[in-house]
N, C-alpha and C positions, 0 to 999 in steps of 0.2 A: 504493499497501500506505500503511494507515494501522498504524501500530508506536506510535507514542509520544502522549501525551498534550500538549494545544496549553495551555500554562501560562496565556496571553490570556486564552482561557476559563475553567478552572476558576479562577483569580484573579478574574473579571468576576464571574463566576457566586456566589463568595464575598462578594466583594464587596457585590453585591445582599441577600443572606443576611445577610450583618451588619446590614448598613441595619435590615433588618425584626424581625432579633434584639432589637435598642437602641428599635424603637418596641412591641414585647413587654413590654418590662420598662417601658414608662411614662416611657423618657428623658426623649424629645423633651416631652410633656406637661409635666412637672417641669420642664427648662427654659425651658418658655412661659410656667411660672408666676412664675422669678424675672425672666425677661424679655419680657414680654407685648409689648411693640412693637419685637423685633428680626425685621428685614427674613430674616437668615438663617434664625431656627426655623421663621419662618413658611413657609419652602421646604422642610418636613421634614414640612407638612400637606396633606391636597388641597386643590384651590382650589376654594370652595363651591360654585358650578358653571361659569361659563363661565371659561376663563382655564386657564394653563398655569402649575403650580409644578413646582420639583425631584421632590418626590414622586409627581407624577401619571407619570414616566419608571418609576416601580419596577415596578409591574407587565409593561409593555410589555417593560422588562429582562429582567423576567422568562420574559417570552415568548419573547422572541426568541433568550434563552440556551439556552431548553430545545429550538426548535431547532436552533440549532446542535450540540448535543448528541444530539441524533435524531438527523443528520446523520454525525458523527462514530460512534456506536457503529452504525448501521447496515452504515456498506460497510466496516468494520471487522470484522464480520459475514460481509458479502460476500467480504471478499479471502479469510474464512476459507474459505471455501465455499459458505455458507446461499446461498439463496437467498429474492429477496420473499415468495416462497409461503409458506417455512417461515417467516420472520419474521414475517407475517400473524398467526399464533395469538400470538406473544409479543407486539406491538405494543399486539393486544385484549386479554390479559391486564393488562395494565401500563395502559393507556386506564380499564377497570373501577377496576382500584385508583382512579386519580385519580380516579374519579368518585367512588366508596365514601367514601374520603377528604374530599374536598372535602364532600360532603353530610354527614358523620359528625364537620367542625368544628362545622360550624356545631349540630349536635344537641349539643357539649360547650358552644359560646359563649352556647346558650341554655335550658343544663339539663334538655332533654326533647328528646324526637323530632318532631324538623322536618323539612320539603322545601322546605329552600333553595339555590337554586342558582348562587350569586353570587360563591363562592370560588375564587381564583385556580384551582387545581387540578382542581374541575369544569371550567372554562374549558379549561383544559388538556387535558383527557380528551378533547375535542372538537380541537379544535386538534391534536393529536398524529396523530388518525385522518386529517385533511385530509392534512396536513403528508405523515406517510407515504406515502399513495395520491399525492401528486403529486412524489415524490422521483426516480423512476426516469426521470421525463420531461424536457424540456431547457430551459435557461432562460426562452427566452423564454415555453414553455408555461407552468411556474411564475409568472411575474410576469402575465401574462396572467390566469389561475387568482385570484390574488390580487387583482390590479385587481376582477374579476369579482365579487369576494366584498366589496368594499365597495361597488360600487357596486350589489348587490343591498340590501346593507342599507342605502345613503344613499335608496336608491326606495322600499324598505318605509315606511322615516319620512315622506318627505317627501311622497308620496304617496298614505298611508293618508289615509280618507275616515270611518272611522269617530268617531260622534260621541264626544266626549269624548276621542279618542283622538287628533286630530287636526293635535298642536302639534309638529311634531317638534324644537322647540328649549327645549321648557316641562316641569317636573318631572311626573312621576306622572301627565304628559298626552300623551303620546306611544307610540307605537309599540306600543313593546317593554316599557311599563308594561301596556301591553294584555296581550301575551303574558304575560310574568308572572302577571297573576289570572287567566289562564284556564290556567298550570301550575299555579301557586305557591296559589290565590287570598290571594295579598298582592303588598302594595309594600316596596321597601325603604324604611328610613329615609332611610338616602344618598341614595336613586335612583338605586342600582345595579342594569343590569340583567341577567337570564341570559343574551338572546340577545346580549351582547357577544361571545361566542365565535365569530360571524358576521365581524365587520370585523377582531376583533383574532385572527384566523387566519392573516391577512396578516400580522402579527409573525410567528407563528411559522413563516410558508414564508420571510419574509424571514429569518430566522435561520438557517435551512438554508443559504440561498443563498449567507448567510455565512459561514459554516460551509466550503462550495463553494470559494470563493472563497479560504479562505487554505491551504485541502488542495492545487486544482489552480491556483494564481496561483504565480509568481514574477516577479523578487526582489521582496521584502518591502516597496520602496520602492512597488512598484506595485499591491501589495496598499493600504498603507497609502493612497497616493493616490486610491483605487477607495475606499477605504472614506469619505477626506473629503470626496470628491465626491457619493456617495449621499448621505451626511450631510444635507451643506449642501443638496440639489437637496430632499429631505425637508423639510427647515425652509420652505426657499422655495415650494414648495407648499402646506404645512399653514397657514402665515401668509398666505400669497394667496388661498386659500380662505377661510381668517376674514374677512380683510379683504372679498371678494367676498359676504358672508353667509352663510355655512356658519360659524358660530361652533365654537371649538374648546371641546368640552363632556368631558373623560373616561366620567364617569355614564354615558353612553350610547354614547361611543365614534365621535364623530362622524368624518366623513370627513377633515375638516382636522385635528384630535387623532390622529387615525391616521396620515397622513405625518407631523404636524411631532413628534409623541416618535419614531416612528418615525426621526427626523436626527435628534436628539438623542441617540437610542440610538448610533446607527452614530458617531455622532462620539465618545463616550465610549469603543467598543471600540475607535474606530479607536486610541485613546491607550493601555489597554490593549494593542493587538497591537503599538506603537512601541514598547512596554517589553518587549515580549518578542524583538522581530524580531531583535535584535543578540546577539551571544554573552554578555555581559551586561546584566544588567534598566540601566535607566539612572534611575529612581529604585526604589531597593530598597522592596519592602512586605510587608510582614511577613508569617511564614508560614501565620498562623493564616489568613489568606484560604484559601489554595491551600486547607487542613484544611478546613473549611468546605463549599468546591463540589466536593473529592472524594466530602463525603460529603451532597449538600445534601438529597434527601427525609426524609432521616432527622433530620436538625438543624434542617429547618424543621416536622416534626411534633412534637418536642422543644419546640421555644419557641412554637408555635402553642398547644399544649396544655399542660404540664406548666409554664412559665415562668407564666404569666399565672394560671391557674387555682390553683396553690400554693408553688411557689416565691417568686415574689415578696413574700407572703405571710410564708412563713415566714419568708428570710432577714430580713425586716425587722423579726424579734423581735428578732436580735441585732444589726443592723447601727443601726437606731434606737433600741436600748437603749443602744450603744456612743453615738452623734450626743446621749442627753441625757444623757451620761456627760460627754460633754467640752462641753456646752454650745451645742452646734452647730445651727443654726437648723432647723426642722420640712423648709421647703422643702430645703434645702440635705442635708439627710437622707435625704431622698425621691431625690437624685439620687445617694447616695453608694450608694443602695442598688439603684437600677439599674447603676451600674459594676458592683458586685459582681455581680451577678446575669448581665449581660453578660459577665463574665469567666468565671462557670461554664462557661456556652455554651460560649466557646472553649476554655477547656480540655478539655472533654467533646468538641469538635471536634479537636481536636489529640489527646487520648489515643486516640483512636477511629483517625486516621487512621495516629499509630506503631504501631498493632498493626494495620494493617490487615485494618480490620474494618470494611465498608462496606454499608449496605444498597443493593442494586441490586435492579432489577424487569427 
């Protein structure tokens, strides 16, 4: 019976969204301007092509925690008397909304109507359907299905013989790029691939399995050790494949990337779980992370639309003006503006949470 929320899941989701919110304020870019050679700051940007930075783990973390949330919400409804058949319309409705929201965000970014399928919400629309379909099956079958999806995606890249798109690890000349041209008539400027939902569905499936482990496994020490073991296994497998000739490339979600990133994210989840496995938090984290996690979809849509399109510029009128008055260097004024906007996002999340105002699907 699922009757309570699991803080580790909400806080981990809030942590990921907080980092994404900071990106939309321009904080990382402004800090990099001040410290252009900082190794730590470079971790808050995607690897140019091959390799793995910390920021390359955010989207896998987003997908994985969405799988965990799907597991808990599904089994909570099942405990209340629902059936898989009655839940399918709800899941389809949610996936349609995610798809429309993801494609709509690209229209807002471009300032015109476009068809672009690279947003994480668009990807999540497909991975949610796949994961929900597999929820009723056994753990071995779910793992087998996730591995099958990875192998299908890998095979399409490696064995493609389409002229000009037969180079699996070359930007814009791989099978995924061919599909993007076929479906959308364009390629991503950042070499992102729409069909990444196929391999990254594994992240959502594994996230649901992590939810299942948290729900059905005891004692907490066993859950923690299980997460550590799975995390290390994913990292060894991912980097091992990288050394064997399958490079870690996030933009095409290669087999090695999917495994390595899942390993790192699972280790992060292990730390969050350990923090709440006892009666008292080991390291007290700010409650606003939980508030953001409780209202994840609404906060995400807010900082992906209002913040970069309007709030950053309007707040800079006042923050930038203050910076000029106190003779603050422009670059530091930009950092201050990002921090102020980030505080507004946090305040909105905590205000909504305090009044139990949530946007749910």
